[in-house]
Each structure stands twice: as C-alpha cells, then as structure tokens.
C-alpha positions as CSV (number, residue, x, y, z in Angstrom):
1,X,84.9,123.9,142.2
2,X,83.1,126.2,139.7
3,X,79.3,125.4,139.4
4,X,78.8,127.4,136.2
5,X,79.1,127.4,132.4
6,X,82.3,126.6,130.7
7,X,84.1,129.1,128.7
8,X,83.3,127.3,125.4
9,X,79.6,127.1,126.5
10,X,79.5,130.7,127.1
11,X,81.3,131.5,123.7
12,X,78.6,129.4,122.0
13,X,75.8,131.2,123.8
14,X,77.1,134.4,123.0
15,X,77.6,133.5,119.2
16,X,74.2,132.4,118.8
17,X,73.0,135.5,120.4
18,X,74.9,137.8,118.4
19,X,73.4,136.1,115.1
20,X,70.0,136.3,116.5
21,X,70.2,139.9,117.5
22,X,70.4,140.7,113.7
23,X,68.5,137.7,112.2
24,X,65.7,137.7,114.6
25,X,65.4,141.4,115.3
26,X,61.7,142.6,116.4
27,X,60.9,143.6,112.8
28,X,61.8,140.4,111.3
29,X,59.8,138.5,114.0
30,X,56.9,140.7,112.8
31,X,57.3,139.4,109.4
32,X,57.4,135.8,110.2
33,X,54.3,136.3,112.4
34,X,52.5,137.7,109.5
35,X,53.7,134.6,107.3
36,X,56.9,135.5,105.7
37,X,58.4,131.8,105.6
38,X,61.6,133.1,104.3
39,X,62.5,134.7,107.7
40,X,62.1,131.2,109.5
41,X,63.9,129.5,106.4
42,X,67.0,132.2,106.8
43,X,67.2,131.6,110.6
44,X,67.1,128.0,110.2
45,X,70.0,128.1,107.8
46,X,72.0,130.3,109.8
47,X,71.6,128.1,112.8
48,X,72.7,125.2,110.6
49,X,75.7,127.1,109.7
50,X,76.6,127.6,113.5
51,X,76.5,123.9,113.9
52,X,73.2,123.6,115.8
53,X,71.5,121.2,113.7
54,X,74.1,118.5,114.6
55,X,74.7,119.8,118.4
56,X,73.5,116.6,119.8
57,X,74.9,114.3,117.1
58,X,78.0,112.5,118.0
59,X,81.1,113.5,116.3
60,X,81.4,110.1,114.6
61,X,78.4,110.9,112.7
62,X,79.4,114.5,111.7
63,X,78.1,116.2,114.7
64,X,79.2,118.5,117.5
65,X,78.7,115.6,120.2
66,X,77.6,118.0,122.8
67,X,74.8,117.5,125.5
68,X,71.3,118.7,126.3
69,X,72.8,121.4,128.5
70,X,74.5,123.1,125.5
71,X,71.3,122.6,123.6
72,X,69.2,124.1,126.4
73,X,71.5,127.3,126.4
74,X,70.9,127.6,122.7
75,X,67.2,127.5,123.2
76,X,67.4,130.0,125.9
77,X,68.8,132.5,123.2
78,X,66.1,131.5,120.9
79,X,63.3,132.6,123.5
80,X,65.3,135.5,124.5
81,X,65.0,137.0,120.8
82,X,61.5,135.4,120.2
83,X,62.8,133.9,117.2
84,X,60.7,132.5,114.8
85,X,62.6,129.0,114.4
86,X,62.5,125.8,116.3
87,X,65.4,124.1,116.8
88,X,64.1,122.0,119.6
89,X,62.7,119.1,117.7
90,X,65.1,119.2,114.9
91,X,68.3,119.1,116.7
92,X,67.8,117.6,120.1
93,X,64.7,115.3,120.2
94,X,65.4,113.6,116.9
95,X,69.0,113.2,117.9
96,X,67.8,111.5,121.1
97,X,65.3,109.4,119.4
98,X,67.8,108.3,116.8
99,X,70.5,107.5,119.2
100,X,68.3,105.7,121.9
101,X,66.1,103.9,119.7
102,X,67.4,103.6,116.3
103,X,69.5,100.4,114.9
104,X,73.0,101.0,114.1
105,X,72.0,101.1,110.5
106,X,69.6,103.6,111.2
107,X,71.9,105.7,113.1
108,X,74.4,105.5,110.2
109,X,71.9,106.6,107.6
110,X,70.0,109.4,109.7
111,X,72.4,111.0,112.2
112,X,74.7,112.5,109.4
113,X,71.7,113.7,107.6
114,X,70.4,115.4,110.7
115,X,73.8,117.1,111.5
116,X,74.3,118.3,107.9
117,X,70.7,119.7,107.6
118,X,69.9,117.4,104.6
119,X,67.0,115.8,106.6
120,X,64.7,117.8,109.0
121,X,62.8,116.2,111.6
122,X,59.5,117.3,113.1
123,X,58.4,115.7,116.3
124,X,55.0,114.3,117.5
125,X,55.2,112.9,120.8
126,X,52.7,115.0,122.8
127,X,50.4,112.0,123.3
128,X,53.1,110.3,125.2
129,X,53.1,113.3,127.7
130,X,49.1,113.5,127.9
131,X,46.8,112.0,125.4
132,X,43.8,113.9,124.4
133,X,40.5,112.3,123.5
134,X,40.4,111.0,120.2
135,X,44.2,111.4,119.6
136,X,47.0,108.8,119.5
137,X,48.7,106.7,116.8
138,X,48.3,102.8,116.4
139,X,50.8,100.6,114.8
140,X,49.5,97.6,113.0
141,X,50.0,95.5,109.9
142,X,48.2,98.1,107.7
143,X,50.7,101.0,108.7
144,X,50.4,103.9,111.2
145,X,46.6,104.9,111.8
146,X,45.4,107.8,114.1
147,X,46.3,111.3,115.0
148,X,48.9,113.1,116.6
149,X,48.4,116.5,117.9
150,X,51.0,119.4,118.2
151,X,53.5,118.2,116.2
152,X,56.7,120.4,116.7
153,X,58.5,122.1,113.6
154,X,56.2,120.7,110.8
155,X,56.7,123.6,108.4
156,X,60.5,122.9,107.7
157,X,60.4,119.0,108.5
158,X,61.2,116.5,105.5
159,X,60.3,113.8,108.1
160,X,58.5,113.3,111.1
161,X,59.4,110.9,114.3
162,X,56.1,110.1,116.0
163,X,55.2,107.8,119.2
164,X,52.4,105.2,118.8
165,X,50.3,104.3,121.9
166,X,52.7,102.0,123.1
167,X,55.4,104.6,123.0
168,X,57.3,102.9,120.1
169,X,59.0,105.4,117.6
170,X,58.3,105.6,114.0
171,X,60.0,107.8,111.3
172,X,57.5,108.8,108.5
173,X,58.5,110.7,105.2
174,X,56.6,114.0,105.0
175,X,55.3,112.8,101.6
176,X,54.1,109.5,102.8
177,X,50.9,108.3,101.3
178,X,48.0,108.6,103.7
179,X,49.9,111.2,105.9
180,X,48.2,114.6,106.3
181,X,49.8,117.6,107.8
182,X,47.3,120.0,108.9
183,X,48.2,123.5,110.8
184,X,47.0,124.1,114.3
185,X,46.4,127.7,115.1
186,X,47.8,128.7,118.6
187,X,48.3,132.0,120.2
188,X,52.0,132.1,118.9
189,X,52.2,132.9,115.2
190,X,56.0,132.7,115.0
191,X,56.3,128.9,115.8
192,X,53.8,126.6,113.7
193,X,52.6,123.1,115.2
194,X,50.3,120.7,113.3
195,X,48.0,117.8,113.4
196,X,49.3,114.8,111.9
197,X,46.4,112.3,110.4
198,X,47.7,108.6,109.7
199,X,45.7,106.7,107.4
200,X,47.5,103.5,106.9
201,X,50.8,105.1,106.7
202,X,53.8,103.2,105.9
203,X,56.6,104.2,108.7
204,X,60.1,103.0,109.6
205,X,60.1,101.7,113.1
206,X,63.2,102.6,115.3
207,X,64.4,99.3,116.2
208,X,67.7,99.5,117.8
209,X,67.2,96.7,120.3
210,X,66.8,99.2,123.1
211,X,63.5,100.0,125.0
212,X,61.7,102.5,122.6
213,X,59.2,103.4,125.3
214,X,62.2,104.7,127.5
215,X,63.4,106.7,124.5
216,X,59.9,108.4,124.1
217,X,60.1,109.2,127.9
218,X,63.5,110.6,127.4
219,X,62.4,112.7,124.3
220,X,59.5,114.1,126.6
221,X,61.7,115.0,129.4
222,X,64.4,116.7,127.0
223,X,61.5,118.4,125.4
224,X,60.2,119.9,128.8
225,X,63.6,121.1,129.6
226,X,64.2,122.8,126.4
227,X,60.7,124.4,126.7
228,X,61.5,125.6,130.1
229,X,64.8,127.2,129.0
230,X,62.9,128.8,126.1
231,X,60.7,130.4,128.5
232,X,63.6,131.4,130.7
233,X,65.2,133.4,127.8
234,X,61.8,134.9,127.0
235,X,61.1,136.1,130.7
236,X,64.5,137.5,131.1
237,X,64.0,139.6,127.9
238,X,60.7,140.9,129.2
239,X,62.2,141.8,132.4
240,X,65.0,143.7,130.7
241,X,62.3,145.4,128.6
242,X,60.3,146.6,131.6
243,X,63.3,147.8,133.5
244,X,64.5,149.9,130.3
245,X,60.8,151.3,129.9
246,X,60.8,152.2,133.5
247,X,63.9,154.2,133.3
248,X,62.5,156.1,130.4
249,X,58.7,156.7,130.9
250,X,57.7,159.9,132.9
251,X,54.9,160.3,135.0
252,X,54.2,163.6,137.3
253,X,57.7,164.7,136.2
254,X,59.3,161.5,137.1
255,X,60.5,158.4,135.6
256,X,58.2,155.6,136.8
257,X,61.3,153.5,137.6
258,X,61.7,155.8,140.7
259,X,58.1,154.8,142.1
260,X,58.6,152.1,144.8
261,X,55.5,150.2,143.6
262,X,57.4,149.8,139.8
263,X,60.6,149.0,141.6
264,X,59.0,146.3,143.8
265,X,57.5,144.7,140.5
266,X,60.7,144.5,138.7
267,X,62.7,143.2,142.0
268,X,60.0,140.5,142.5
269,X,60.2,139.4,138.7
270,X,64.0,139.1,138.9
271,X,63.8,137.5,142.4
272,X,61.4,134.8,141.1
273,X,63.1,134.1,137.8
274,X,66.6,133.8,138.8
275,X,66.3,130.6,140.9
276,X,64.8,129.1,137.6
277,X,68.2,129.2,135.7
278,X,69.9,127.0,138.1
279,X,66.9,124.5,138.2
280,X,66.9,124.3,134.3
281,X,70.6,124.2,133.9
282,X,70.7,121.1,136.6
283,X,67.8,119.5,134.6
284,X,69.7,119.5,131.6
285,X,72.9,118.5,133.0
286,X,71.1,115.6,134.7
287,X,70.2,114.1,131.1
288,X,73.8,112.9,131.0
289,X,75.3,112.8,134.6
290,X,72.3,111.8,136.4
291,X,69.9,109.9,134.1
292,X,67.8,108.3,136.9
293,X,67.2,112.0,138.2
294,X,66.4,113.4,134.8
295,X,62.7,112.8,134.4
296,X,61.9,114.2,137.7
297,X,64.0,117.2,137.3
298,X,62.7,118.0,133.9
299,X,59.4,117.8,135.3
300,X,60.1,120.3,138.0
301,X,62.0,122.6,135.9
302,X,59.0,122.6,133.3
303,X,56.3,123.1,135.9
304,X,58.0,125.7,137.9
305,X,59.2,127.8,134.9
306,X,55.7,127.6,133.4
307,X,54.3,129.3,136.6
308,X,57.1,132.0,137.0
309,X,56.9,132.6,133.3
310,X,53.3,133.5,133.5
311,X,53.9,135.8,136.5
312,X,56.8,137.6,134.7
313,X,55.1,137.8,131.3
314,X,51.9,139.6,133.2
315,X,54.0,141.8,135.3
316,X,56.3,143.0,132.7
317,X,53.4,143.9,130.7
318,X,51.7,145.8,133.6
319,X,55.1,148.1,134.1
320,X,54.3,149.0,130.6
321,X,50.9,150.0,131.4
322,X,48.7,150.4,128.2
323,X,51.8,150.6,125.9
324,X,52.3,147.2,127.0
325,X,49.3,145.8,124.8
326,X,50.4,147.5,121.6
327,X,52.3,146.1,118.7
328,X,54.8,148.8,119.0
329,X,56.4,147.5,122.0
330,X,56.2,143.8,120.7
331,X,55.9,142.3,124.2
332,X,52.9,140.2,122.9
333,X,55.6,137.9,121.0
334,X,57.3,137.0,124.4
335,X,54.0,136.8,126.2
336,X,52.5,134.3,123.9
337,X,55.6,132.4,123.4
338,X,55.6,131.7,127.2
339,X,52.0,130.9,127.0
340,X,52.6,128.2,124.5
341,X,55.5,126.8,126.1
342,X,53.7,126.4,129.3
343,X,51.0,124.1,127.4
344,X,53.3,122.0,125.1
345,X,54.0,118.6,126.6
346,X,51.9,119.2,129.5
347,X,50.6,122.2,131.5
348,X,52.1,122.5,135.0
349,X,49.2,120.6,136.9
350,X,49.7,117.6,134.5
351,X,53.6,117.8,134.8
352,X,53.4,118.2,138.6
353,X,51.3,115.0,138.7
354,X,54.1,113.3,136.5
355,X,56.6,114.3,139.0
356,X,54.5,113.2,142.0
357,X,54.2,109.8,140.3
358,X,57.9,109.5,139.7
359,X,58.3,110.1,143.3
360,X,55.6,107.5,144.6
361,X,53.5,110.3,146.1
362,X,50.4,109.2,144.3
363,X,50.7,105.7,145.7
364,X,51.1,107.1,149.1
365,X,48.1,109.5,148.7
366,X,46.1,106.2,147.6
C-alpha cells in the first residue's frame, strides 16, 4: 500500500507551483507588499482559472469536488512562494461553511458563485478559536452587532461569513448597511486582515438544519490545517534558500557550507521540518476520512508547525548572517508569513490547550 500523494495530486501541486513561480516572483511580492493591489488581483484571477476557487465545491455545483488535502497542497505552494494571495478562506473555509451549515437553497445559490469566482468570501471566525476582550458578534432581532477581529481575505471579499457568540454562521454582503471593514496592520504586509464592526447589520443566517456550531468548529480546524500547510511551504523554501546561500557565500577562502556548524544548522532544520509534512497531510486527510480525529489532528499540526516554523525562520536567517536581514534576500517575507500564521486562529499555547481539552486531559488535571 502506498502512503503518499496520487499522480493527480502531484500534477495539481506542480501546476500551481509553476504558475506562482512567475506570478509570485520575489519582485512581484515586493510590489504587493508596497500596496500594489493589481498583483493580488492577478494572482487571484490566475488561481481561479486553475479551478482553485471551487476546489472543495461539489461537482454538482460546478466545483472540482476535491477535499481538504488537495486544498492544503495548494496552500503549501502559496506559502512556498510567499504569494500575496489568500485562497484559504475564499476557497476552502467558505465551501465548508456553505456545505455544512447552509440549506439546500443557500447551497444552490452560493456554491456555484463560489466556484466561478462571482462571489468571494472573507471569513471572520477568529473568536470561535479564542475570543479577545471586547470582541465577538451577537445575533439579535436588530441584526448583527459587535466586532470580529482578524477577518481573512477582506480586500477581495464581496461577502463575509462570520460566526456569532453562539457559533452560528451568518453571510453578510460587504456593502451591507452598518458594516465597517477596517484594515488591521500585521507584520505580514502581503496578506491583509481586517476588523469587522457590525452595527445592526442584516445578515443571512446559514440554516441548513445541521449543527451550525459543529460547522464553525470544522472551519476553525480546517483553517488551522491550511495555516500549517502554508508555514510548511514557507519553511521549506527558507531552508532551500539557506542551503543555496551556504553553497555560494565564502569566508576564509571556503564556502560557509563546508563549515560543520553551518552544516548542522541546515541539517537540523531539515530534520525538524520533514516530520511536519506527514502530520499536516494526515490532518488534512482526516477531515474526510477520520472526522472524529480531525479537530485534534488539526490542533496538533497547527501547534507543532508553529514552533518548527519559528525555529526554521530564525535559523535560516542566521545562516545568511547580516544579509538575512536585508530586503535584497527577501527572507523577511517568509519570516513574517510564518509569524502571522503562528498567531492566526490561535497561537501554539492556545491550540495545545484545545488539544488537551479534546483528549480530556484538562479534566484529568482538575
């Protein structure tokens, strides 16, 4: 029995990688970080042409009908190229929300629009992963009120899917009366997030008859897997750049890659990163194959990759010496991407606490 990617999965990943190799070349990443919105728009359009917008939309609704593992493989490529594009919320989490919590009528209306790119969805479920002070959305007779932080992919969104305090899900048009979309600055200038402020906003509740809170938890778990996959791709690229630099940079008449200390740094990065790949791929596979295990595996993948990613980002920069801090090398785009991924949908400490609760360890300790 082969435990690995299928030929179709490898081809899909390679095709996306080839596209991003040009569309998200380092000089274009710099332009996007400096505020050129056209770069993000062009990359989003190219990903739509490759069918990624509908990657998790059922074929009956015009999508590709693939699973979270395929989505994670695509997100890995986006992280590898530090691509100034989201994909995670738009293509994967919105599909999960609509399929798990939407009614048949809502699915029939919105899933084809998601697959075609006619509708683009930002996702605001951070409070379901860990509420911050004075944040949270309440659903009442007067509409949605409150604040949602760290909404994903707000710049290209035509609609938002947000979770309320009871983990119900609501679909809101970007131009809805009473909704303010305020940019939130982070260390990663290539991928914007936003604060959504609701003041009596009319939203469309996703009411498919299923447990909406379960759909919200599944969205959080899927988002954690995709963030881990993004960091996996970014860390892999940072190791490659460190190794390439060590082969070229000379000191004392020798390439620094010949020094044992540098060899050990590169080897330790590779040794610590490679097991993360299996963990993340299995967590994504579990979304459909082992749904009961999925939330736990997602938490373990996210928390472990956050720590390993931080180690790789720091060590790869150290291999470059002072050059690692310059814009010329561009390492900071991957470094900051890994840093933002670490905190979105829960930092490693908070996510490990979730994993402990899922296994009953918190009760045992009490």
